[in-house]
N, C-alpha and C positions, 0 to 999 in steps of 0.2 A: 389291379395295381401292377400291371406288367411293365417291364422296363422297355425303353425304346430299342428297336432292332439295332444290333451292331454295337451296343454299348460295351465298353470294356473298362475295367478299373472301377473305382468307388465313387467317382464324382456324381454320376446321375443318381444312383441309389441314395447317396447322402442328401442330394438336393430334393429328391422326391420325399424322403422321410422328413426332412426339415420343414418342407412346405405343409405336409399333412399335420405335423405337430404344431406348427404355427397356427394353422386353421383351427385346430382343436382348442388351442389356448384362447384364441379370439372368440370362439363360440362360447367358451366358459367365462368370457368377460374378465379375463385375468391379464394384468400387465406382466411384462418380463420380470419386474421387481417382485411382484406377488408370487410368481412361479418360482423364482430363485429362492425366495424366503422359505416356501413350503418344501422345496427339494433340498435346501441347505447347500445350494450351489451359488456361483457368482452370476450376475446378469450377463457378463461377458460369455460365460459358458452357454447360456440359453441362446444368445445371439449367434454364437458359432454353430450351434446345432441347427438352428432355424435357417441359417444361410448356407448349410451344406458344407461347412468347412472342417468338420470333424466326424470321425466314426462314432458309433454308439453301441453299447452293450444292450442285449435284450432286456436285462433287468432295469436299465435306465429308462428304456422305452415304456416298460410296464409301469414304472413309477410315474412317469409323465402322464400316461393314459389315465392312471388312477386319479390324480389330482385334477385332471381336466374333465373327468366324467365321461370318457370316451365310450361309445357303444361297445358292448362285448364282442360283436362280430368284427370290429376293427382292430382289436388288440393283437390277435394272432398274425394277420398279414403285416402289421407294422413291426412286430417283433421279428418276423421272418426277414423283413426288409433290412432290419438292423444288422443282421448277419452279413448281408451283401455290402454294407458300408465298409467292411474290413478288407474287401478285395483289393488287390494291388494291380495298378495299371503298369504297362511297359515302361512308362516314364519315371517310375520310382527308382529305376536304375541310374537316373541322372539327378537324383535328389541333391547331390553335392553342388550342382550348378543351377538349380531351379530357384529363382528368387521367391521370396515369401509371397504367397497368394497366387502365384502363377500356375501352380499345380492344378488349381481349380479350373483355370482356363483351358489347360491342355486336355483335361478330361471332358470338358464341354465341347471343345473343338473335335475331339475324337467321336463324340456321339451326335454331332450336328449333321443335318441333311443339307442345309444351305448356309453358307457363310457370306454375308454381304459386308463389304468393308470400304471405308473411305480413308485414304492416306494422302497427306499433303507434304510430307517431308522425306519419307524413306520408302523403298520398295517393301511391300508387305512380306513378312517372314516366310509365308508359304510359297513365295515366288522368288526368293533370293537364291542366287548361286552361292556355292561354297566360298568362292573367293570374295564375293561382296559381303557375305555374312562375316567372314573372318576379318575383313578390313573394318567393317562397322563395329564389331565387338572389340577389336584391338584399340580403335580410336576412342570408344566409350569407356574402356577399362585399361588405361595405359599402364597401371601398376600390376595388373593381373599376370600371373605366370603363364607362359605359353601353353602349358598342359591344360590349364583351366579354360583358356580361349578355345582350344581344340575340342574340349568336352562340350562347350556351349555350341560350337559349330555343328558337332555331331548330333546334338539334340535337335537343333533347328532342321537339319537335313532329314532326320528320322520323322519329324512331324509331316514333312511334305509327301510321305507315302499316301496320306489321305487323299491327295489330289490325283495321283498317278496310278493308284491301284486299279486293277481290272474289274473288281467286284464292288459295285455301288460306290463309285468315287464321290468324294465331297463335291457338291455344286458350289462353285466359287464365282461370286459376282463382285468385281473389283472396280473401283473408280479411284484414279490417282491424279495428282496434280502434274501438269506438264513440267513444272519447275523442277520436280525431283528427278526427272529423267536427265536433266542437264548437270546434276551434281557429279563431281569427279571423285567420288569416294573410292579410294584405293588406286587411283590413277587411270589413265586412258584404257589400258588393257582390261582392267577389271570392269570398267564402265561399259566397254564394247561387248564383253562377254555377257554382262547382265542384260543389256538391251537385246542381244541376240536371243537370250533365254526367254525374255518376256515376249518377244515376237513368236517364238515357237509355242509358248503356252497359249497364245491366242488361238491356236489351231485345235486345241483340245475341246471336245464337245461339251465338257462340263465346266469350262472356264470362259468367262467373259471379262475382258479388260476394256475399260473406257478411260478417256483422258479429258480432264478439264483444262482448257487452254489458259495460258497465263494472262491473257487479256479478256477473260470472260467477265460477264456482268455478275451481279450478286447471286449467290446461291447459298443454301443453308449451311454448307460445309464451312463457310467463312466464320460462322458463329459456333458451330458444333465442334469443329476440329476433328481430329482423327478418331475413328471408332470402329468397332466390329459388332455386327448384329447377327446373332446365331439363332437359327430356326431348327426345330427337331421333328423327326418323323414319328408317326404313331405306331410303326411296326406292324400295321395291318390288324391291330387288335380291335379297332373300332372305338377305342378310347381317345379322348382328346390328346393331342400332342403335348409334350412338355412345353411349358410357357417359354416364350422367346427370352433371350438374354442379350443385353447390350454390355459390351466390355469396352472400357475406356482405360487406356494405358497412361495414367497420370505419372508425372515425374517422381512423386513420392510413393507410388504403389498403385496396384490395379483397383478399378472401381467396377462393380457388377450391379447392373440395374435390371430388375425383372418385373416391376409393377407395370401393368398394362398401359397406363397413361405414359410412363417413361418410354417403354419400347415402341409404342405407336408414334410418339413424337420423333424418335430417331428414324423410324420407318418413313415418316413423311419427309424428314430431312434428307434421307438417302434418295428418295424419289426426286426431290428438288435438285440434288447434286447430279443425278443421272440425266435429268432434263437439260442440264447445262453442259453435259459431256458429249464427246463424239467417240466413234469406234477407235480403239487404241492402235490397231495395226499400222495405219498410215502415219500417225504421229510418231510412233516408235521408230518406224523406218526412216522418217525424216530426221529425227534426232540422231539416229545411228549414222546416217549419211553425212551429217554435219560434224562428226568427230574429227 
């Protein structure tokens, strides 16, 4: 039950523990309602535990293992994993500006080996310049104080260290719509700076940027919309990697999908989008020349 290499914070231990506890409950043929009744908890608490959204005490894990009839050899490693769910990631220092549910994503992003994303409206956060991020956040939160906007910008910039670090940088596979390159978010200077930055990012060995032309024929992104697919390493332990996760940033809040049928459907969609895309360098340069 080793954690993926490079994991920091509590997201991955919470997710691992939640998955093991959910499997134990299913093997015991218990519904969340049945488990909640026996533990005298709410069903919502069981759901938060199983989806990795909350830390756990060792005593709580022992209680869950008991009602699920878990094998004795599993109880100790699961209670040990519970202690790791309380670890704090660097991003907790920005808890004042992290929207509900997004803390889970930052932790998953931190632990990912490969991040594949399709974006049809905005430059992905990991590729945004400071000026572009500030313009976007200011436009999206017109009533927010300037200090809050700056904190949000700082958080976004801090996340980008995953891509540029020298030791095991995140592999980033990005497909964007050509239309978003023409958006004048923040004005011509901000747009030009952002395009120049995207062009430089194309030169990084761990980054691939492709662009879907505005006049392209049908591809699955037209139905799927924007999404992120995260894949994780096994850390050289020989164990299976953490299950992949799809993150969808809905208007009312984040959606996380980790069932194999769900993630594979998005993986096929991403392949369809990539097949309709071309190398981003030339397109970005053309748009930049047209400013």
